[in-house]
C-alpha positions as CSV (number, residue, x, y, z in Angstrom):
1,M,-62.8,-11.2,-15.4
2,F,-60.4,-14.1,-15.2
3,S,-58.7,-14.9,-12.0
4,P,-55.0,-14.0,-11.7
5,D,-54.1,-17.7,-11.8
6,E,-56.1,-18.3,-15.0
7,T,-54.6,-15.2,-16.6
8,K,-51.1,-16.3,-15.7
9,R,-51.7,-19.7,-17.2
10,I,-52.8,-18.2,-20.5
11,A,-49.9,-15.7,-20.5
12,E,-47.4,-18.5,-20.0
13,L,-48.2,-19.6,-23.6
14,S,-46.0,-16.6,-24.7
15,R,-43.1,-18.2,-22.9
16,A,-43.7,-21.5,-24.7
17,V,-43.6,-19.6,-28.0
18,R,-40.2,-18.1,-27.2
19,E,-38.8,-21.3,-25.8
20,Q,-40.1,-23.7,-28.6
21,R,-39.7,-21.2,-31.5
22,P,-42.3,-22.9,-33.7
23,L,-42.0,-22.8,-37.4
24,V,-45.1,-21.0,-38.8
25,H,-45.8,-21.4,-42.6
26,C,-47.7,-18.4,-43.9
27,I,-49.3,-18.0,-47.3
28,T,-50.3,-14.5,-46.9
29,N,-51.0,-11.0,-48.2
30,Y,-48.0,-9.7,-50.2
31,V,-48.7,-6.2,-49.0
32,T,-47.9,-7.2,-45.4
33,V,-45.8,-10.3,-45.8
34,N,-42.7,-8.6,-44.4
35,D,-44.5,-7.3,-41.3
36,C,-46.0,-10.8,-40.7
37,A,-42.6,-12.4,-40.8
38,N,-41.1,-9.8,-38.5
39,A,-44.0,-10.0,-36.1
40,L,-43.5,-13.8,-35.8
41,L,-39.8,-13.2,-35.1
42,A,-40.7,-10.6,-32.5
43,V,-42.8,-13.0,-30.5
44,G,-40.2,-15.7,-30.8
45,A,-41.5,-17.9,-33.6
46,A,-39.8,-18.7,-36.9
47,P,-41.6,-17.7,-40.2
48,V,-41.5,-19.3,-43.6
49,M,-43.5,-17.5,-46.4
50,A,-43.5,-20.1,-49.2
51,D,-46.4,-20.0,-51.6
52,D,-45.5,-21.9,-54.7
53,S,-47.7,-25.0,-55.3
54,E,-44.6,-27.1,-56.1
55,E,-43.3,-26.8,-52.5
56,V,-46.1,-25.8,-50.1
57,E,-47.0,-29.4,-49.1
58,E,-43.3,-30.1,-48.2
59,I,-43.1,-26.8,-46.3
60,A,-46.4,-27.4,-44.5
61,S,-45.0,-30.8,-43.4
62,L,-42.1,-29.1,-41.6
63,A,-44.2,-26.4,-39.9
64,Q,-46.0,-26.6,-36.6
65,A,-48.8,-24.3,-37.9
66,V,-50.1,-22.9,-41.2
67,V,-51.6,-19.5,-41.7
68,L,-53.8,-18.8,-44.8
69,N,-54.5,-15.2,-45.5
70,I,-56.6,-14.2,-48.6
71,G,-55.7,-10.5,-48.5
72,T,-54.2,-10.4,-52.0
73,L,-56.2,-13.3,-53.3
74,N,-55.5,-14.9,-56.7
75,R,-56.2,-18.4,-58.1
76,R,-52.6,-19.4,-58.0
77,T,-52.2,-18.8,-54.3
78,L,-55.6,-20.3,-53.5
79,T,-54.5,-23.6,-55.0
80,S,-51.4,-23.4,-52.8
81,M,-53.5,-22.6,-49.8
82,V,-55.7,-25.6,-50.3
83,A,-52.7,-27.9,-50.7
84,A,-50.9,-26.5,-47.6
85,G,-54.0,-26.6,-45.6
86,Q,-54.8,-30.2,-46.5
87,R,-51.3,-31.3,-45.7
88,A,-51.3,-29.6,-42.4
89,S,-54.7,-31.0,-41.6
90,A,-53.6,-34.5,-42.4
91,L,-50.7,-34.1,-40.0
92,G,-52.9,-32.7,-37.2
93,R,-51.3,-29.3,-37.3
94,S,-53.2,-26.1,-36.6
95,V,-54.5,-24.2,-39.6
96,V,-55.4,-20.5,-39.2
97,L,-57.6,-18.8,-41.8
98,D,-57.8,-15.0,-42.2
99,P,-60.7,-14.4,-44.6
100,V,-59.6,-10.9,-45.5
101,G,-62.4,-9.0,-47.4
102,A,-64.9,-11.8,-47.2
103,G,-68.2,-10.3,-48.3
104,A,-66.5,-7.7,-50.5
105,S,-66.6,-10.0,-53.5
106,R,-68.1,-13.4,-54.4
107,L,-64.5,-14.6,-55.1
108,R,-63.3,-13.8,-51.6
109,T,-66.3,-15.3,-49.9
110,D,-66.2,-18.4,-52.0
111,A,-62.4,-18.8,-51.5
112,A,-62.8,-18.6,-47.7
113,W,-65.5,-21.3,-47.8
114,T,-63.3,-23.4,-50.2
115,L,-60.6,-23.4,-47.6
116,L,-63.0,-24.2,-44.8
117,R,-64.4,-27.2,-46.8
118,E,-61.1,-28.5,-48.2
119,A,-58.9,-28.2,-45.1
120,K,-59.6,-28.8,-41.4
121,V,-59.3,-25.1,-40.3
122,S,-58.6,-24.8,-36.6
123,V,-59.1,-21.1,-36.2
124,V,-60.8,-18.3,-38.2
125,R,-59.8,-14.8,-37.4
126,G,-61.5,-11.8,-39.0
127,N,-63.3,-8.5,-38.4
128,L,-67.0,-8.4,-37.7
129,S,-68.1,-7.8,-41.3
130,E,-65.9,-10.7,-42.6
131,I,-67.2,-13.1,-40.0
132,K,-70.8,-12.0,-40.6
133,A,-70.3,-12.5,-44.4
134,L,-69.2,-16.1,-43.8
135,T,-72.3,-16.8,-41.9
136,G,-74.4,-15.5,-44.7
137,V,-75.3,-12.2,-43.2
138,S,-75.3,-9.2,-45.6
139,T,-72.7,-6.6,-44.6
140,A,-71.4,-3.3,-45.8
141,T,-67.8,-4.4,-46.3
142,R,-65.5,-1.8,-48.0
143,G,-62.8,-3.6,-50.0
144,V,-60.7,-5.5,-47.5
145,D,-61.4,-3.1,-44.6
146,A,-64.0,-3.3,-41.9
147,A,-67.2,-1.5,-42.6
148,E,-67.7,1.9,-41.0
149,E,-70.2,0.6,-38.4
150,D,-67.7,-2.2,-37.5
151,L,-64.9,0.3,-37.0
152,R,-67.2,2.3,-34.7
153,G,-68.2,-0.9,-32.9
154,A,-71.4,-2.7,-33.8
155,G,-71.8,-4.0,-30.3
156,L,-70.6,-6.9,-28.3
157,H,-73.9,-8.7,-28.8
158,D,-73.4,-8.8,-32.6
159,A,-69.8,-10.0,-32.2
160,I,-70.8,-12.8,-29.9
161,A,-73.6,-13.9,-32.2
162,A,-71.4,-13.9,-35.2
163,V,-68.5,-16.0,-33.7
164,K,-70.9,-18.5,-32.2
165,A,-72.8,-18.9,-35.5
166,L,-69.6,-19.5,-37.5
167,A,-68.1,-21.8,-34.9
168,Q,-71.2,-23.9,-35.0
169,Q,-71.1,-24.0,-38.8
170,T,-67.4,-24.9,-39.1
171,G,-66.3,-26.5,-35.8
172,A,-63.4,-24.1,-35.8
173,V,-62.4,-21.7,-33.0
174,V,-63.6,-18.3,-34.2
175,A,-62.3,-14.9,-33.2
176,V,-63.7,-11.5,-34.2
177,T,-61.5,-8.5,-33.7
178,G,-62.4,-4.9,-33.1
179,A,-62.8,-2.5,-30.2
180,T,-63.4,-5.6,-28.1
181,D,-62.1,-9.0,-29.4
182,V,-64.3,-12.1,-28.9
183,V,-63.2,-15.7,-29.3
184,T,-65.3,-18.8,-29.0
185,D,-64.4,-22.5,-29.2
186,G,-65.6,-24.9,-31.9
187,D,-68.7,-25.9,-29.9
188,A,-69.6,-22.2,-29.1
189,M,-69.7,-23.2,-25.5
190,Y,-66.6,-21.2,-24.2
191,T,-66.6,-17.5,-25.2
192,V,-64.1,-14.9,-24.0
193,A,-63.8,-11.2,-24.6
194,V,-60.3,-9.6,-24.8
195,H,-60.4,-6.0,-23.8
196,N,-56.8,-5.1,-24.8
197,G,-56.1,-3.0,-27.8
198,H,-55.9,0.6,-29.1
199,P,-57.7,2.5,-31.9
200,M,-54.4,3.1,-33.7
201,L,-54.0,-0.5,-34.6
202,P,-56.4,-0.4,-37.6
203,L,-54.6,2.8,-38.8
204,I,-51.6,0.8,-40.1
205,T,-51.7,-1.7,-42.9
206,G,-51.1,-5.2,-41.6
207,S,-52.1,-5.2,-38.0
208,G,-54.7,-7.8,-38.6
209,C,-52.4,-9.9,-40.8
210,M,-49.7,-9.8,-38.2
211,L,-52.2,-10.8,-35.6
212,S,-53.3,-13.9,-37.6
213,A,-49.7,-14.9,-38.0
214,I,-49.1,-14.5,-34.2
215,I,-52.2,-16.6,-33.6
216,G,-50.6,-19.3,-35.7
217,A,-47.5,-19.3,-33.4
218,F,-49.5,-19.6,-30.2
219,C,-51.7,-22.4,-31.7
220,A,-48.5,-24.2,-32.7
221,V,-47.4,-24.5,-29.1
222,A,-50.8,-25.2,-27.6
223,P,-52.8,-27.3,-30.1
224,E,-54.9,-28.8,-27.3
225,Q,-55.8,-25.3,-25.9
226,L,-56.7,-23.4,-29.0
227,P,-59.2,-21.0,-27.5
228,D,-56.7,-20.0,-24.8
229,A,-53.9,-19.8,-27.4
230,V,-56.0,-17.4,-29.5
231,A,-57.0,-15.3,-26.5
232,A,-53.3,-15.1,-25.5
233,A,-52.3,-13.9,-29.0
234,L,-55.1,-11.4,-29.1
235,G,-54.1,-10.0,-25.7
236,M,-50.4,-9.8,-26.7
237,M,-51.2,-7.9,-29.9
238,G,-53.6,-5.6,-28.0
239,M,-51.1,-4.9,-25.2
240,A,-48.3,-4.2,-27.8
241,G,-50.7,-1.7,-29.5
242,E,-51.4,0.0,-26.2
243,Q,-47.7,0.3,-25.4
244,A,-46.9,1.6,-28.9
245,A,-49.7,4.1,-28.8
246,A,-48.6,5.4,-25.4
247,R,-45.1,6.0,-26.8
248,T,-46.5,7.6,-29.9
249,E,-48.5,10.0,-27.8
250,R,-45.5,10.8,-25.6
251,E,-43.3,11.5,-28.6
252,H,-46.0,13.5,-30.5
253,A,-45.4,11.1,-33.4
254,G,-47.6,9.5,-36.0
255,T,-48.5,6.1,-37.5
256,G,-45.1,5.4,-39.0
257,S,-43.5,5.6,-35.6
258,F,-46.4,3.6,-34.1
259,R,-45.7,0.8,-36.6
260,V,-42.1,0.5,-35.6
261,W,-42.9,0.8,-31.9
262,L,-45.6,-1.9,-32.2
263,M,-42.9,-4.3,-33.4
264,D,-40.6,-3.2,-30.5
265,A,-43.4,-3.9,-28.0
266,L,-44.1,-7.3,-29.5
267,S,-40.4,-8.2,-29.1
268,Q,-40.2,-7.1,-25.5
269,L,-43.4,-8.4,-24.0
270,D,-42.7,-11.4,-21.8
271,A,-45.0,-13.8,-19.9
272,A,-44.9,-11.8,-16.7
273,A,-45.8,-8.5,-18.4
274,L,-48.6,-10.2,-20.3
275,A,-50.0,-11.8,-17.2
276,G,-50.1,-8.3,-15.6
277,G,-51.8,-6.6,-18.5
278,L,-54.2,-9.1,-20.0
279,R,-57.9,-8.1,-19.6
280,L,-59.9,-11.2,-20.3
281,E,-63.6,-11.6,-19.5
282,R,-65.5,-14.9,-19.7
283,L,-68.8,-14.4,-21.5
284,A,-70.0,-18.0,-21.4
């Protein structure tokens, strides 16, 4: 596990987000766009959700990070994503790609690779089936959800192999999320497991989309520390899920209440609490 000093250093990135309030430009899933915007506000960032091709380059120029999410993919928004990603890349800003449903259709897989080729993607965040699909491994993806075996946990070894393979192909920091989250740097030399989280998180629509947006906020304030920024964001979302689930259990409530309490937890977690609850393990 990480030393207390290392954990505290990573947790302090959450303070930077609240103090700097970075503008995060999201072209995202219209099913979850409101949750993504509110999650960014909850962690202290400022969201902008512009997706028209006539303005995305201007908006991307103003933002400190751009998040591209293909959850409700169509060719109009793909054009906007390419333009925003290219503009952010040219300015040296972080670009986060959430390849929702990669492997479910050729269009989705091709779109993700179009963005990886056309923009300088800093971070790729997906579930195990999506990350495997981008490396060319055949998976049993169901729609835009993780495959059944992924939801049960296909094993840490598979997750490590998948993130390292995609990192080596793309040069991006890659994170796979599931029962245990794994993140590796662009050289696949620095790999960390994040053991925070709760099984209720995948039971609400948008937890992954919110996470990708939050990753954008953390990358915006720490562009030179991207693997640590991603780990901090993963840990924050995981801890918020743990706190929301504990309250749900105490109140004998369901997933609707969990969704609200998840947002509450994100808004109330500070750097000190994060440092005390992060469970990070260096794998390489």
